[in-house]
C-alpha positions in Angstrom: 0.0 0.0 0.0 1.6 3.3 -1.1 0.3 6.2 0.9 1.3 9.9 0.7 1.9 11.0 4.3 0.2 14.4 4.0 -1.1 14.4 7.6 2.1 16.0 9.0 2.9 19.2 10.8 6.1 21.2 10.3 9.0 21.2 12.7 9.8 24.8 13.8 11.1 24.3 17.4 14.7 24.7 16.4 17.4 27.1 17.7 21.1 27.7 17.4 23.9 26.5 19.7 24.2 23.8 22.4 21.2 22.3 24.2 19.4 24.5 26.6 16.8 23.6 29.2 13.9 24.0 26.7 15.6 21.6 24.2 16.4 19.1 27.0 12.7 19.1 27.9 11.7 18.7 24.3 14.0 15.7 23.9 12.6 14.0 27.0 9.0 14.7 26.1 9.0 14.5 22.3 12.0 12.2 21.8 13.9 14.5 19.4 15.5 17.9 19.1 17.0 19.9 16.2 20.1 22.2 16.4 20.5 24.7 13.6 23.9 26.1 12.5 25.8 23.4 14.4 28.5 23.1 11.7 30.5 25.9 10.2 30.8 26.3 6.5 34.3 24.9 6.3 33.4 21.7 8.0 30.3 21.3 6.0 32.2 21.8 2.7 34.7 19.2 3.8 31.9 16.8 4.7 30.3 17.2 1.2 33.7 16.8 -0.6 34.6 13.6 1.2 31.0 12.3 0.6 31.1 13.2 -3.1 34.5 11.4 -3.5 33.0 8.1 -2.1 29.9 8.4 -4.3 32.2 8.7 -7.3 33.7 5.3 -6.5 30.3 3.7 -7.5 31.2 4.2 -11.2 31.8 0.7 -12.7 30.4 -1.0 -9.6 27.6 -3.6 -10.3 26.5 -4.6 -6.8 26.5 -3.5 -3.2 29.9 -3.3 -1.5 30.9 -3.1 2.1 30.7 0.7 1.7 28.1 1.4 -1.0 24.5 0.5 -0.9 22.9 1.0 -4.3 19.5 2.0 -5.5 17.5 -0.6 -7.4 17.8 1.5 -10.5 21.6 1.7 -10.3 23.8 0.7 -13.2 27.6 0.8 -13.4 27.3 3.4 -16.2 24.7 5.5 -14.3 25.6 5.0 -10.7 22.9 5.7 -8.0 24.0 5.4 -4.4 21.3 5.4 -1.7 23.6 4.8 1.3 27.3 5.0 2.4 27.6 2.3 5.0 29.8 2.6 8.1 31.2 6.0 7.2 33.6 6.1 10.2 35.4 3.1 8.5 35.1 4.4 5.0 37.0 7.6 5.6 38.9 9.0 8.7 37.1 12.4 8.4 33.8 10.8 9.4 35.4 9.2 12.5 37.0 12.5 13.5 33.7 14.3 13.1 31.9 11.8 15.3 34.3 12.9 18.1 33.9 16.6 17.5 32.9 18.5 20.6 30.1 20.2 18.7 28.5 16.8 18.6 29.6 15.1 21.8 28.8 18.2 24.0 25.3 18.2 22.6 24.6 14.6 23.6 26.4 14.4 27.0 23.4 16.0 28.8 21.2 13.3 27.2 23.1 10.1 27.8 26.0 11.0 30.1 29.7 11.7 29.8 30.9 8.3 28.7 29.7 7.6 25.1 30.4 4.9 22.5 29.7 5.2 18.8 27.9 2.2 17.4 29.5 0.5 14.4 26.7 0.9 11.9 26.4 4.6 11.1 25.4 5.6 7.6 24.8 8.4 5.1 21.4 8.2 3.5 21.7 9.9 0.2 18.1 10.5 -1.1 19.0 11.8 -4.5 16.6 14.1 -6.3 13.8 12.4 -8.1 14.3 8.9 -7.0 15.8 8.8 -3.4 14.4 5.8 -1.7 11.9 6.1 1.1 12.6 4.6 4.6 9.5 2.8 6.1 8.4 3.6 9.6 10.7 2.0 12.2 12.4 2.3 15.5 16.2 2.1 15.7 15.8 0.1 18.9 14.3 -2.7 17.0 17.6 -3.3 15.2 19.9 -3.0 18.3 18.3 -3.3 21.8 20.7 -2.5 24.6 20.8 -3.2 28.4 19.5 0.4 29.0 17.9 3.0 26.8 20.5 5.7 26.8 20.8 5.2 23.0 20.2 7.9 20.3 21.1 8.9 16.8 22.6 12.2 15.6 21.8 13.3 12.0 24.0 15.9 10.2 22.3 17.5 7.3 24.5 17.9 4.2 21.7 19.6 2.4 18.7 21.8 3.2 15.7 19.6 4.1 12.2 20.7 3.4 8.7 19.3 2.5 9.7 18.4 -1.1 12.9 16.4 -0.8 11.8 13.6 1.5 12.4 15.1 5.0 12.8 12.8 8.0 9.6 12.5 10.0 9.2 11.8 13.7 6.2 10.8 15.7 6.5 12.9 18.9 6.4 11.0 22.2 6.5 7.5 20.5 9.8 6.8 22.3 7.7 6.4 25.5 5.4 3.9 23.8 5.7 0.2 22.8 8.4 -1.5 20.7 6.5 -2.3 17.6 6.8 -5.6 15.7 9.3 -5.2 12.9 8.7 -8.6 11.4 7.1 -9.9 8.2 6.4 -13.4 7.2 8.2 -14.8 10.2 11.4 -12.9 9.9 12.8 -9.5 10.9 12.2 -6.8 8.2 13.2 -3.6 10.0 9.9 -1.9 9.4 6.5 -1.5 11.0 3.3 -2.6 9.2 1.3 0.5 9.9 -2.1 -1.1 9.3 -1.5 -4.3 11.2 0.1 -2.5 14.2 -2.5 0.2 14.2 0.3 2.8 14.3 -1.1 6.3 14.3 1.1 8.4 11.9 -1.3 11.3 11.7 0.7 13.3 14.2 4.0 12.8 12.4 6.2 15.9 12.3 8.4 16.8 9.3 11.8 18.2 10.1 12.7 21.2 8.0 16.2 22.6 8.6 19.2 24.0 6.8 22.4 22.2 5.8 24.8 22.0 8.8 22.0 21.4 11.3 21.8 18.5 13.7 18.9 16.2 14.5 19.0 14.2 17.6 16.5 11.4 18.3 15.9 8.7 20.8 16.5 5.1 19.6 12.9 4.2 20.5 11.3 7.1 18.5 9.2 6.0 15.5 10.4 7.7 12.3 10.6 7.3 8.6 10.9 9.4 5.4 9.1 9.5 2.0 10.5 9.3 -1.6 12.4 12.4 -2.6 10.1 14.1 -5.2 12.3 17.1 -5.8 15.3 17.6 -8.1 17.5 18.3 -5.0 19.4 15.9 -2.9 18.6 15.3 0.8 21.7 13.7 2.3 22.0 13.0 6.1 25.0 11.6 7.9 23.6 9.5 10.8 25.7 8.5 13.8 24.4 6.1 16.4 25.6 6.6 20.0 25.0 4.8 23.3 26.1 5.4 26.9 29.3 3.4 27.5 27.4 1.3 30.0 24.6 0.5 27.5 25.7 -2.8 26.1 24.2 -4.3 22.9 22.0 -7.3 23.8 23.1 -9.1 20.6 26.7 -9.0 22.1 30.0 -7.6 21.0 30.9 -9.1 17.6 33.3 -10.8 18.0 33.4 -10.8 21.8 37.1 -11.0 21.7 37.5 -7.7 19.9 37.1 -5.6 23.0 39.8 -3.2 21.7 37.6 -2.3 18.7 34.6 -2.0 20.9 36.3 0.4 23.3 38.0 2.2 20.4 34.6 3.6 19.5 34.4 5.6 22.8 34.1 9.2 21.5 34.3 10.8 24.9 34.7 9.6 28.5 35.8 6.1 29.5 34.7 2.5 28.7 33.4 0.2 31.3 33.0 -3.6 31.8 29.9 -3.2 33.9 26.7 -2.9 31.9 23.9 -0.9 33.5 20.7 -2.9 33.4 17.2 -1.4 33.0 13.8 -2.9 32.7 13.3 -1.9 29.0 10.9 -3.4 26.4 12.8 -5.7 24.0 11.8 -7.7 20.9 14.9 -9.3 19.3 15.6 -8.8 15.6 15.4 -12.5 14.9 15.1 -14.6 12.8 17.4 -12.4 10.7 16.0 -10.5 7.8 15.4 -12.5 4.6 17.2 -9.7 2.7 20.5 -9.0 4.4 22.3 -5.7 4.1 21.1 -2.2 4.8 17.7 -1.2 6.1 16.5 -0.8 2.5 17.3 -4.4 1.9 15.7 -5.5 5.2 12.5 -3.6 4.4 12.1 -5.3 1.0 10.1 -8.1 2.7 7.6 -5.8 4.4 4.3 -7.2 3.1 2.4 -3.9 3.2 4.4 -0.8 2.4 3.4 2.7 3.5 5.5 5.0 1.3 5.4 5.1 -2.4 8.5 3.9 -4.2 10.3 5.1 -7.3 9.1 3.5 -10.5 11.3 3.7 -13.7 9.3 5.3 -16.5 8.3 3.0 -19.3 
C-alpha cells in the first residue's frame, strides 16, 4: 500500500547553539530535538567533498559493497548510491567528526559523559527524483541494549524541506511500545502501519538547513518518503550509546574488545553494563534480505510509502 503522508505538521522548534533547558525538555517529552547552525561552512564543505568522492567510486560497480548501498535503479554506467555504510570506517574524516565537541557536547546531557559510537552509522543519500523512502521504524528494534540511553545524531548535508523527503518523527513515541518489525516470520526492519494500528497522523516533518543536527531517541518511531524534488537530501547518521549500555546481541566478535572500546568518543569505557527494565523484541530470525535497512525492508508485506518507478 503506497500512501502519501500528508497528515504531517512542520517542525519549527529549532534554535542555534548547544542544548538549553527547553531543548532538553523537548528531547525528553517528544523524543527529538534539532540544532541549527551546528557546523561551520568549512566543516560542511569538507563533509560534502569527502562524501562526493566516495559516491564517485560507484562508477563501474555492479552490486552492493561493504561501503556502498545502491539504488535498485543503479547501473555501473549511471551510478545511483542510496547509502554510504559505516562511514567512520570508509574515511577518517567521518570518524573525526563523530568525536567533534560540537556533537559530543550536545549529547552528553542526554546520555551521560561516557559515550560509545555504534559500528553501523550511515549516510542516507536521497538523491533528487528517486531517493528511496525509509519505512516507519524504531532504531531500537535493530539493536536493543541493556539500557535505553541510546540515540542517533543526524547531520544535514543539504537543506531539508517538505519536497525532498524530510525525516519525520512521531513525537512521544519513544515512550510507547516497541512495535513488531517482522514480516512473514522474519525481521524486516519496518512497521506494518495497518497491522500494528500505528497512528502516523501526528508525524512531524523536520525542516532545517544544511549543517543542522537532528538528535532522536532510539525508540522514537520515524521514517521518510520518496524524494520528489530535483534536489538531494543527504543525512549523515551516527548512532551513540552510553558506554554502560551494552548491545544485547553482544559484541561481535566478543574477543574484539579493543575495537569496541576504540569507539568511545568521549569519557571512559566500562565492563559493567547498566541494566534497566526496557521493552525488547529481538531482531530474529534475521531479515530475509540482508544488508542495509533498505534491503531488510524489502520483505515488508504492506508498504506505507510510495517507491520510485522507472518510467516505461
